[in-house]
C-alpha positions in Angstrom: -1.1 9.8 -22.0 -0.3 6.1 -21.5 -3.2 4.7 -19.4 -2.0 1.1 -19.3 0.3 -1.5 -20.7 -0.3 -5.1 -21.6 2.6 -7.3 -22.5 5.1 -9.8 -21.1 7.1 -9.4 -17.9 10.8 -9.1 -19.0 12.3 -8.4 -15.6 11.7 -7.0 -12.1 13.8 -4.9 -9.8 13.2 -3.7 -6.3 11.1 -0.7 -7.4 10.3 -1.3 -11.1 9.3 -3.8 -13.8 10.3 -4.1 -17.4 7.4 -4.9 -19.7 7.8 -6.0 -23.3 5.0 -4.6 -25.3 5.3 -5.7 -28.9 9.0 -5.5 -28.9 9.3 -2.2 -27.1 10.4 -2.6 -23.4 9.0 -0.1 -21.0 10.5 0.5 -17.5 7.6 1.0 -15.1 8.1 2.2 -11.5 5.8 0.4 -9.1 5.3 -0.9 -5.6 6.5 -4.2 -4.1 2.9 -5.2 -3.8 2.3 -5.0 -7.5 5.7 -6.7 -8.2 4.6 -9.6 -6.0 1.2 -9.8 -7.7 2.5 -9.8 -11.3 4.0 -13.3 -11.3 7.2 -14.4 -12.8 9.4 -13.4 -15.7 7.7 -14.4 -19.0 4.2 -14.1 -17.7 1.6 -12.0 -19.4 0.9 -8.8 -17.4 -1.4 -5.9 -17.4 -0.6 -2.6 -15.7 -2.7 0.5 -15.2 -0.3 3.4 -15.5 0.3 7.0 -14.6 2.8 9.1 -16.7 4.7 11.5 -14.3 5.9 14.5 -16.2 8.5 17.0 -15.0 10.6 19.5 -16.9 13.5 17.1 -17.1 11.9 13.6 -17.0 9.0 11.4 -18.2 8.5 8.5 -15.8 5.9 5.8 -16.1 4.4 4.2 -12.9 2.1 1.3 -13.1 0.0 -0.9 -10.7 -1.9 -4.2 -10.9 -5.1 -2.7 -9.5 -7.1 0.5 -10.2 -7.4 0.9 -6.4 -3.6 1.0 -6.0 -3.3 3.4 -8.9 -5.9 5.8 -7.4 -4.1 5.7 -4.1 -0.8 6.4 -5.8 -2.3 9.4 -7.5 -3.8 10.6 -4.2 -0.5 10.2 -2.4 1.5 12.3 -5.0 -1.1 15.1 -4.7 0.1 15.5 -1.1 2.7 18.3 -0.6 6.2 16.8 -0.4 5.3 13.3 -1.6 6.8 12.4 -4.9 6.2 9.2 -6.9 9.2 7.4 -5.3 7.9 8.0 -1.8 4.4 7.1 -2.8 5.7 3.8 -4.2 7.6 3.2 -1.0 4.5 3.8 1.1 2.5 1.4 -1.1 5.3 -1.1 -0.9 5.3 -1.2 2.9 1.6 -0.6 3.7 -1.1 -2.5 1.9 -3.9 -0.3 0.6 -6.5 -1.4 3.1 -4.1 -0.9 6.0 -3.3 2.6 4.6 -7.0 3.5 4.4 -7.4 2.3 8.0 -4.3 4.2 9.2 -5.7 7.4 7.8 -9.1 6.8 9.2 -7.8 5.9 12.6 -5.0 8.5 12.5 -2.3 5.9 13.0 0.9 7.9 12.4 3.0 5.0 13.9 2.1 2.8 11.0 3.1 5.4 8.4 6.3 6.2 10.3 7.5 2.5 9.6 8.0 3.4 5.9 11.6 4.3 5.1 11.8 8.0 4.3 8.7 8.8 6.4 9.4 10.2 9.9 6.9 11.1 12.6 6.4 14.6 11.3 5.9 13.5 7.7 3.5 10.8 8.9 1.4 13.3 10.8 1.3 15.6 7.8 0.3 12.8 5.5 -2.6 11.9 7.8 -3.7 15.5 7.9 -3.6 16.0 4.1 -5.0 12.5 3.2 -7.9 12.8 5.5 -10.2 14.5 3.0 -8.6 13.0 -0.1 -9.4 9.3 0.2 -11.4 8.1 -2.8 -15.1 7.8 -2.2 -16.1 4.4 -1.0 -12.6 3.5 0.1 -12.4 1.0 2.9 -12.1 3.1 6.0 -13.0 6.4 4.3 -15.1 8.5 6.6 -14.3 6.4 9.7 -13.2 8.4 12.7 -13.0 5.9 15.5 -9.6 5.0 17.0 -8.4 1.5 17.3 -9.6 -0.2 20.5 -7.2 -1.2 23.3 -7.9 -4.8 22.3 -6.9 -4.2 18.7 -3.7 -2.5 20.0 -3.0 -5.5 22.2 -3.4 -7.9 19.2 -1.0 -5.7 17.1 1.6 -5.7 19.9 1.3 -9.5 20.2 1.9 -9.9 16.5 4.9 -7.5 16.7 6.3 -9.6 19.5 6.2 -12.5 17.1 8.3 -10.6 14.5 5.7 -9.0 12.3 6.0 -5.3 11.3 3.5 -2.8 12.5 2.1 -2.6 9.0 1.7 -6.3 8.6 0.1 -6.7 12.1 -2.3 -3.8 11.7 -3.4 -4.9 8.2 -4.1 -8.5 9.5 -6.1 -7.2 12.4 -8.2 -4.9 10.2 -8.8 -7.7 7.6 -9.9 -10.3 10.2 -12.3 -8.0 12.0 -13.9 -8.8 15.3 -16.5 -11.5 16.0 -18.7 -11.3 19.1 -17.2 -13.0 22.1 -13.8 -13.4 20.6 -10.9 -13.2 23.0 -7.6 -11.4 22.3 -5.9 -14.8 21.9 -8.5 -15.9 19.3 -8.0 -12.6 17.4 -4.2 -13.2 17.4 -4.7 -16.7 16.0 -7.1 -15.3 13.4 -4.6 -12.6 12.4 -1.8 -15.2 12.2 -4.0 -17.3 9.8 -4.6 -14.2 7.7 -0.9 -13.5 7.6 -0.1 -17.1 6.6 -2.6 -16.9 3.7 -0.8 -13.9 2.4 
């Protein structure tokens, strides 16, 4: 099994990268998150990979971080989720936001992913609940988002951010004692601006 690749980034498409490893160019399916993290064509890259084997195909998927690879492998273990849908989920929802969505049973966030409707999102939440890697951010949490957090997410959505972007920024900024909704919106906007 191919556990990883180290080489030079030859090209990138919407859902894959081409990596030149000693003169052999591998096509590696991946998420938009990894593509954004890899840099530009010609840069040295390192990917952790998963070889997906079917009767009629061998497809290599790779990710910039071990956390994203683990989450990809967890997603494809869910009934009805193949590697392409798993990559689409990871492309539209950052790993920390996905952990939080599962922990807080936020089906609306998962339903923003193309190819994931409300029913699929609910099934994903149900099946992922016990499958999150140990020690994952949000693993084991059962509290729902507060009304204040929902208000901050809605304010960010009104400013043009997606549910996934808004929810991820709110979760990353956290809550400081005595902080108003407006201050939390500003903190989330700073987080979004930093990338």
